[in-house]
ZAMARGU-4260 file (C-alpha; in steps of 0.2 Angstrom, whole numbers, plus 5000, padded with zeros to 4 digits):
<rodrens>
0) 5031/5099/5048 | 5024/5084/5058 | 5028/5077/5076 | 5036/5059/5073 | 5024/5048/5079
5) 5009/5058/5087 | 4996/5054/5072 | 4997/5037/5078 | 4998/5039/5094 | 4981/5051/5098
10) 4973/5039/5081 | 4974/5026/5094 | 4966/5036/5107 | 4948/5044/5102 | 4945/5051/5119
15) 4955/5065/5113 | 4943/5070/5099 | 4925/5076/5096 | 4910/5070/5086 | 4905/5083/5074
20) 4892/5087/5063 | 4902/5098/5051 | 4889/5113/5043 | 4886/5132/5039 | 4903/5137/5043
25) 4921/5141/5036 | 4933/5131/5036 | 4955/5134/5033 | 4960/5119/5021 | 4979/5115/5021
30) 4980/5113/5001 | 4997/5104/5001 | 4989/5092/5013 | 4974/5089/5003 | 4979/5088/4985
35) 4992/5074/4992 | 4977/5066/5001 | 4964/5067/4987 | 4975/5059/4974 | 4986/5043/4986
40) 4967/5040/4997 | 4957/5038/4979 | 4968/5026/4973 | 4972/5033/4956 | 4986/5027/4945
45) 5004/5032/4950 | 5013/5022/4937 | 5008/5031/4920 | 5012/5050/4925 | 4996/5053/4932
50) 4977/5053/4928 | 4971/5070/4929 | 4955/5071/4921 | 4949/5057/4937 | 4958/5069/4948
55) 4950/5083/4942 | 4935/5074/4945 | 4937/5070/4963 | 4943/5085/4967 | 4925/5095/4962
60) 4915/5080/4970 | 4925/5085/4988 | 4920/5104/4986 | 4901/5099/4982 | 4902/5091/4995
65) 4906/5105/5006 | 4897/5116/4998 | 4879/5105/4999 | 4884/5106/5020 | 4886/5125/5018
70) 4903/5125/5023 | 4914/5137/5015 | 4934/5132/5010 | 4949/5145/5010 | 4960/5134/5005
75) 4981/5139/5012 | 4995/5133/5003 | 5012/5132/5006 | 5023/5143/4998 | 5043/5143/4995
80) 5055/5133/5007 | 5059/5142/5024 | 5074/5157/5023 | 5083/5150/5037 | 5086/5133/5029
85) 5080/5127/5044 | 5072/5111/5038 | 5085/5109/5023 | 5091/5092/5029 | 5073/5086/5029
90) 5070/5093/5012 | 5085/5083/5005 | 5080/5067/5014 | 5061/5066/5008 | 5069/5070/4990
95) 5080/5055/4991 | 5064/5044/4998 | 5055/5048/4985 | 5066/5044/4971 | 5069/5029/4978
100) 5049/5025/4978 | 5048/5031/4960 | 5058/5018/4956 | 5048/5006/4967 | 5033/5010/4956
105) 5044/5008/4941 | 5047/4993/4947 | 5030/4986/4948 | 5034/4985/4969 | 5022/5001/4974
110) 5024/5015/4982 | 5016/5031/4982 | 5024/5047/4974 | 5014/5061/4967 | 5013/5063/4948
115) 5020/5080/4942 | 5008/5090/4939 | 4997/5084/4951 | 4998/5102/4962 | 4995/5113/4946
120) 4981/5103/4940 | 4974/5106/4960 | 4974/5124/4959 | 4967/5128/4943 | 4952/5114/4948
125) 4949/5128/4962 | 4952/5143/4949 | 4938/5134/4940 | 4927/5130/4954 | 4930/5150/4962
130) 4936/5142/4979 | 4947/5155/4987 | 4965/5151/4990 | 4981/5159/4994 | 4999/5154/4992
135) 5009/5160/5009 | 5028/5165/5007 | 5034/5152/5017 | 5028/5135/5025 | 5007/5139/5029
140) 5006/5131/5046 | 5006/5147/5056 | 4997/5157/5045 | 4984/5143/5044 | 4982/5142/5065
145) 4981/5162/5064 | 4967/5163/5051 | 4956/5149/5059 | 4958/5157/5075 | 4953/5175/5069
150) 4939/5166/5060 | 4936/5154/5074 | 4934/5138/5061 | 4940/5125/5062 | 4956/5118/5051
155) 4957/5103/5039 | 4972/5094/5034 | 4982/5077/5043 | 4996/5086/5048 | 5000/5083/5068
160) 5007/5097/5070 | 4991/5105/5073 | 4990/5096/5088 | 5003/5108/5097 | 4993/5123/5090
165) 4979/5131/5101 | 4965/5131/5086 | 4950/5138/5095 | 4940/5127/5083 | 4950/5114/5084
170) 4958/5102/5070 | 4949/5090/5058 | 4961/5076/5052 | 4957/5072/5034 | 4959/5056/5039
175) 4940/5056/5050 | 4931/5069/5039 | 4920/5058/5029 | 4914/5069/5015 | 4911/5056/5003
180) 4898/5051/5015 | 4884/5068/5017 | 4870/5063/5028 | 4856/5071/5026 | 4843/5078/5043
185) 4829/5071/5045 | 4816/5083/5036 | 4831/5082/5021 | 4834/5102/5024 | 4851/5102/5028
190) 4863/5092/5026 | 4880/5090/5036 | 4897/5079/5035 | 4902/5069/5050 | 4919/5070/5058
195) 4930/5071/5070 | 4938/5086/5079 | 4955/5086/5090 | 4952/5095/5108 | 4967/5101/5115
200) 4959/5102/5131 | 4955/5085/5130 | 4972/5080/5127 | 4979/5088/5141 | 4966/5084/5153
205) 4970/5066/5151 | 4988/5073/5155 | 4984/5079/5173 | 4978/5094/5166 | 4993/5099/5157
210) 4996/5117/5154 | 4994/5120/5135 | 5010/5131/5134 | 5019/5115/5138 | 5013/5107/5121
215) 5027/5116/5110 | 5039/5111/5122 | 5034/5091/5117 | 5036/5096/5099 | 5051/5100/5101
220) 5058/5086/5113 | 5050/5073/5103 | 5056/5079/5086 | 5047/5084/5070 | 5054/5088/5052
225) 5064/5103/5059 | 5072/5097/5074 | 5083/5083/5079 | 5091/5082/5096 | 5103/5068/5099
230) 5110/5076/5115 | 5094/5075/5123 | 5096/5056/5121 | 5101/5055/5140 | 5086/5064/5145
235) 5074/5052/5137 | 5083/5038/5146 | 5080/5048/5163 | 5061/5049/5160 | 5059/5034/5152
240) 5051/5026/5170 | 5037/5038/5165 | 5032/5029/5149 | 5018/5016/5155 | 5016/5000/5146
245) 5009/5004/5131 | 5009/4989/5117 | 5010/4999/5100 | 5029/5000/5103 | 5045/5012/5107
250) 5040/5026/5097 | 5021/5028/5108 | 5030/5024/5125 | 5042/5038/5121 | 5027/5051/5117
255) 5017/5043/5132 | 5033/5045/5143 | 5036/5061/5140 | 5020/5069/5140 | 5018/5058/5159
260) 5034/5071/5163 | 5031/5085/5156 | 5012/5084/5166 | 5023/5087/5181 | 5028/5105/5177
265) 5018/5122/5176 | 5026/5128/5163 | 5039/5126/5150 | 5054/5138/5156 | 5051/5127/5172
270) 5054/5111/5162 | 5067/5117/5150 | 5076/5120/5169 | 5074/5103/5172 | 5080/5095/5156
275) 5097/5106/5157 | 5102/5097/5174 | 5105/5082/5163 | 5116/5090/5153 | 5134/5097/5155
280) 5134/5116/5159 | 5145/5122/5147 | 5131/5115/5135 | 5115/5124/5144 | 5114/5140/5136
285) 5117/5134/5118 | 5100/5120/5122 | 5091/5133/5128 | 5091/5145/5114 | 5090/5132/5101
290) 5073/5123/5111 | 5066/5141/5113 | 5069/5145/5094 | 5060/5129/5088 | 5046/5131/5102
295) 5043/5146/5094 | 5037/5138/5076 | 5019/5137/5085 | 5017/5153/5088 | 5004/5158/5078
300) 5009/5170/5062 | 5004/5189/5061 | 5001/5186/5045 | 4981/5194/5040 | 4975/5185/5029
305) 4958/5186/5034 | 4960/5205/5027 | 4968/5198/5012 | 4954/5186/5008 | 4942/5204/5008
310) 4953/5213/4998 | 4967/5205/4988 | 4973/5221/4985 | 4979/5222/5004 | 4993/5209/5004
315) 5003/5205/5019 | 5021/5208/5024 | 5032/5197/5017 | 5048/5189/5022 | 5061/5202/5022
320) 5074/5191/5012 | 5059/5191/4998 | 5053/5206/5000 | 5071/5211/4995 | 5072/5205/4980
325) 5054/5202/4973 | 5046/5217/4964 | 5028/5221/4970 | 5021/5211/4954 | 5030/5195/4961
330) 5025/5198/4978 | 5007/5199/4972 | 5008/5185/4960 | 5015/5171/4971 | 5002/5177/4987
335) 4988/5172/4970 | 4997/5157/4966 | 5000/5164/4949 | 5018/5159/4952 | 5024/5145/4960
340) 5035/5142/4974 | 5047/5136/4962 | 5051/5155/4955 | 5053/5162/4974 | 5065/5147/4979
345) 5076/5152/4964 | 5075/5169/4964 | 5080/5170/4984 | 5088/5155/4991 | 5095/5149/4971
350) 5091/5132/4971 | 5076/5119/4969 | 5071/5104/4971 | 5066/5092/4956 | 5051/5082/4958
355) 5057/5063/4953 | 5046/5055/4941 | 5041/5035/4937 | 5054/5033/4921 | 5068/5025/4918
360) 5080/5026/4934 | 5096/5019/4920 | 5095/5034/4909 | 5098/5053/4914 | 5083/5060/4924
365) 5069/5066/4912 | 5069/5083/4918 | 5087/5087/4908 | 5074/5089/4893 | 5068/5104/4899
370) 5085/5110/4905 | 5087/5126/4893 | 5068/5131/4899 | 5074/5133/4916 | 5091/5140/4913
375) 5080/5156/4904 | 5070/5154/4921 | 5085/5160/4931 | 5090/5172/4919 | 5075/5183/4921
380) 5075/5179/4938 | 5095/5186/4942 | 5090/5202/4933 | 5084/5207/4951 | 5101/5212/4953
385) 5108/5212/4936 | 5103/5221/4923 | 5101/5214/4907 | 5109/5228/4898 | 5126/5223/4902
390) 5124/5206/4899 | 5124/5195/4883 | 5119/5176/4880 | 5127/5164/4892 | 5134/5147/4887
395) 5128/5134/4898 | 5140/5126/4905 | 5147/5128/4922 | 5163/5137/4921 | 5178/5132/4931
400) 5192/5136/4943 | 5201/5147/4933 | 5187/5157/4928 | 5180/5163/4944 | 5187/5182/4943
405) 5179/5183/4923 | 5163/5175/4931 | 5163/5188/4946 | 5165/5203/4933 | 5153/5197/4922
410) 5140/5192/4935 | 5138/5176/4929 | 5122/5169/4941 | 5118/5150/4947 | 5104/5140/4954
415) 5109/5125/4963 | 5097/5109/4957 | 5095/5094/4967 | 5090/5081/4955 | 5091/5062/4953
420) 5106/5055/4947 | 5103/5036/4944 | 5094/5032/4962 | 5104/5046/4972 | 5100/5063/4974
425) 5114/5075/4965 | 5116/5094/4968 | 5122/5103/4951 | 5126/5122/4949 | 5117/5128/4935
430) 5120/5143/4925 | 5108/5153/4920 | 5105/5160/4904 | 5103/5179/4901 | 5095/5184/4884
435) 5089/5201/4878 | 5070/5207/4874 | 5071/5210/4851 | 5067/5228/4856 | 5073/5232/4872
440) 5088/5236/4879 | 5088/5235/4897 | 5074/5226/4907 | 5076/5219/4924 | 5063/5209/4937
445) 5054/5224/4942 | 5048/5229/4923 | 5043/5213/4916 | 5027/5216/4916 | 5030/5234/4907
450) 5037/5223/4890 | 5025/5223/4877 | 5014/5205/4874 | 5024/5204/4859 | 5039/5205/4864
455) 5034/5190/4877 | 5027/5181/4865 | 5042/5182/4854 | 5054/5178/4870 | 5047/5164/4874
460) 5043/5157/4856 | 5065/5161/4854 | 5066/5151/4870 | 5056/5135/4864 | 5064/5135/4847
465) 5048/5135/4837 | 5038/5142/4824 | 5023/5135/4818 | 5005/5139/4814 | 4994/5137/4829
470) 4979/5149/4823 | 4967/5136/4817 | 4968/5130/4834 | 4959/5136/4853 | 4971/5149/4860
475) 4971/5137/4876 | 4981/5123/4865 | 4994/5135/4858 | 5005/5134/4872 | 5005/5115/4873
480) 5007/5116/4855 | 5024/5126/4855 | 5029/5115/4871 | 5025/5099/4859 | 5035/5103/4847
485) 5051/5105/4858 | 5049/5090/4866 | 5048/5082/4850 | 5065/5089/4846 | 5076/5088/4863
490) 5069/5071/4871 | 5081/5056/4873 | 5074/5044/4868 | 5067/5051/4851 | 5051/5053/4853
495) 5039/5040/4839 | 5026/5045/4828 | 5014/5034/4839 | 5020/5044/4854 | 5014/5061/4847
500) 5000/5052/4842 | 4995/5043/4857 | 4998/5063/4865 | 4986/5068/4856 | 4974/5059/4856
505) 4973/5062/4876 | 4974/5080/4872 | 4958/5077/4859 | 4950/5069/4875 | 4952/5082/4884
510) 4943/5094/4871 | 4929/5081/4866 | 4925/5082/4887 | 4923/5102/4886 | 4912/5100/4871
515) 4899/5088/4878 | 4899/5097/4895 | 4895/5115/4882 | 4879/5119/4881 | 4872/5122/4865
520) 4878/5111/4856 | 4869/5102/4840 | 4862/5084/4845 | 4867/5076/4831 | 4886/5083/4833
525) 4883/5079/4852 | 4881/5059/4850 | 4894/5059/4836 | 4907/5067/4851 | 4897/5056/4863
530) 4902/5040/4854 | 4921/5042/4853 | 4923/5052/4869 | 4917/5035/4877 | 4927/5024/4863
535) 4942/5033/4869 | 4939/5033/4886 | 4935/5013/4887 | 4953/5010/4883 | 4957/5017/4902
540) 4950/4999/4906 | 4966/4990/4896 | 4979/5000/4906 | 4976/4988/4919 | 4979/4972/4909
545) 4993/4981/4897 | 5007/4972/4911 | 5022/4979/4915 | 5028/4996/4914 | 5038/5000/4899
550) 5050/5011/4906 | 5056/5018/4891 | 5040/5022/4883 | 5037/5031/4903 | 5054/5041/4902
555) 5047/5052/4884 | 5030/5057/4893 | 5037/5060/4909 | 5050/5073/4899 | 5033/5079/4892
560) 5027/5085/4907 | 5042/5092/4914 | 5043/5102/4897 | 5025/5108/4900 | 5026/5112/4916
565) 5044/5121/4915 | 5034/5132/4900 | 5021/5135/4910 | 5031/5142/4922 | 5040/5154/4909
570) 5024/5159/4903 | 5018/5163/4922 | 5036/5172/4922 | 5032/5182/4908 | 5014/5187/4913
575) 5007/5175/4903 | 5008/5180/4886 | 5000/5164/4881 | 4983/5158/4890 | 4988/5146/4902
580) 4984/5126/4896 | 4969/5119/4904 | 4980/5106/4910 | 4964/5096/4919 | 4959/5086/4907
585) 4974/5086/4894 | 4985/5072/4901 | 4979/5056/4906 | 4994/5044/4907 | 4984/5028/4909
590) 4977/5034/4891 | 4991/5038/4883 | 5002/5024/4887 | 4984/5013/4880 | 4985/5023/4865
595) 5003/5022/4860 | 5000/5003/4863 | 4984/5002/4853 | 4995/5012/4837 | 5007/4998/4834
600) 4993/4986/4829 | 4983/4998/4819 | 4983/5007/4804 | 4977/5023/4809 | 4976/5035/4824
605) 4961/5040/4815 | 4954/5024/4814 | 4949/5030/4834 | 4942/5046/4830 | 4930/5038/4815
610) 4911/5045/4817 | 4915/5061/4824 | 4923/5075/4812 | 4925/5087/4825 | 4937/5075/4833
615) 4944/5072/4816 | 4947/5091/4812 | 4955/5094/4830 | 4968/5080/4829 | 4973/5084/4810
620) 4977/5100/4815 | 4985/5096/4829 | 4995/5084/4819 | 5000/5097/4808 | 5005/5109/4818
625) 5018/5100/4825 | 5024/5090/4811 | 5028/5104/4801 | 5042/5109/4813 | 5053/5093/4811
630) 5058/5087/4797 | 5048/5075/4783 | 5058/5061/4788 | 5058/5063/4806 | 5048/5049/4812
635) 5053/5037/4800 | 5052/5020/4802 | 5053/5003/4794 | 5034/5000/4791 | 5024/5015/4785
640) 5008/5018/4790 | 4994/5026/4782 | 4996/5041/4797 | 5013/5041/4789 | 5008/5042/4773
645) 4997/5058/4776 | 5011/5065/4785 | 5022/5064/4768 | 5009/5072/4756 | 5005/5088/4771
650) 5024/5092/4773
</rodrens>
């Protein structure tokens, strides 16, 4: 959510805050808010598709700072979209804005759009650091409040809605949380993080000791992400005289005037009755109902996350619509974050918003490349209502009006996708594709975990339409290689050899980092690995000198990210027949674009790996696994490089 203009207002009134030294406490963290702030505030690259390795390092430093101060973090993520659809128009508007921001970035004009894999990287780092987290079944605000009050600990976020909730231990805005400057006490025995904690009491006392119960009404009247009440403009005109002279402008004057006006009432009911006097009699009942409905959004939920954190087998109740469609194993996976909100939205709302990327906006959305994978996901999710034994493989085109009766008879299912079309947001009905498992007559979503791992593996590989030998590679790379094979075949514009080599070099760089961090390596091997890792990493600095973004190159790699994400989502839904790829160091956008540019003037990609047999071995196995799935002349160009000649021999 978010109260319009409120963070700006309280930011200019520091008398509403307590200065605190945070240590030796639990803290509840708004996960979605934190990963956005950590990425954007660290000024990581946004042009080339994400610097996930650097992002990983920043996340680790953040939680190391908390650990040093004996602060125990509990992270709570948003789940799927609200089932009442009260925020639907806001979500659409934000999606439109992200498309325009991504376009602005692609033209070198700046902007902020989180790279596609950012949320998944953040969750993977939490797992690696053993930071406890949970994914709510819908928006997490009310669950966060309930948990924080149960444990009497502060909340860390940058969401102005938490100025409205009655939090026992207060709300620490992220922009006043100095985690990068951990302070030692004089005897150096303990550490703390300086922070400012918003005090509801100080806020209300400033306005003539206003009743805290009036704050939800203030949020509704001022407007938040859910609420737009244009019929109250006459009311605001009437109370405008309560605004003091305020230099920050009309928005803050409106906030000031509204709070001054509310302070004159003892309770919300009295204030609401006064509001209704500004309206026509016929509107009273409807307006009162709307106001009270939205005020309830500021009542803490009855979800017991504290019990869940103590015992993951004790699961809180899910919303009725989700519980009616999702089997028990899926509800558990959603809470653990093993399934994404994408899955619950597609299951319950039959709708999803595809995240915009920095790409060539004149081309079809990069998410088009992964559409066949999504259709299979939609098909699996639709079996919560339709058994697979009654459905055959279905075509991918949306049927016309003439086939509506046939569609109803065969129980065809669709999911509404909201994706970029040029510079606009477009809704498309995408038909779910149902496919049988080889050795199973019938399987529904309910029984998906019962299917043998062999059948689930075969199903996923058939979806990707790929067969290649990956046994020589670490198991953690198997799914990545399979998805890369799929991408090479389906991408448009076509993947060139330089594109593939650049991607594989990024993967090799990540593998070398793992080897450097691994203990017990041979010292000579460590030296060779370190030398090549440094050589590859240093190319990142050239990214600042590459000039304008090549949007076609960016588009190719955006397609790979989309394919990887949807491949991971499908693997998750199939209960992970493959190990989930470690994406924390799999893709570095700046490096990949540098590699792609560098390879144009090099005789061979192997030249960058010279001096380290391990690096060369990983690269050659990756290259062979991918190129073995395409015709020998697939990457044919006018100029035959050394690598091209090697490929011809191996094929």
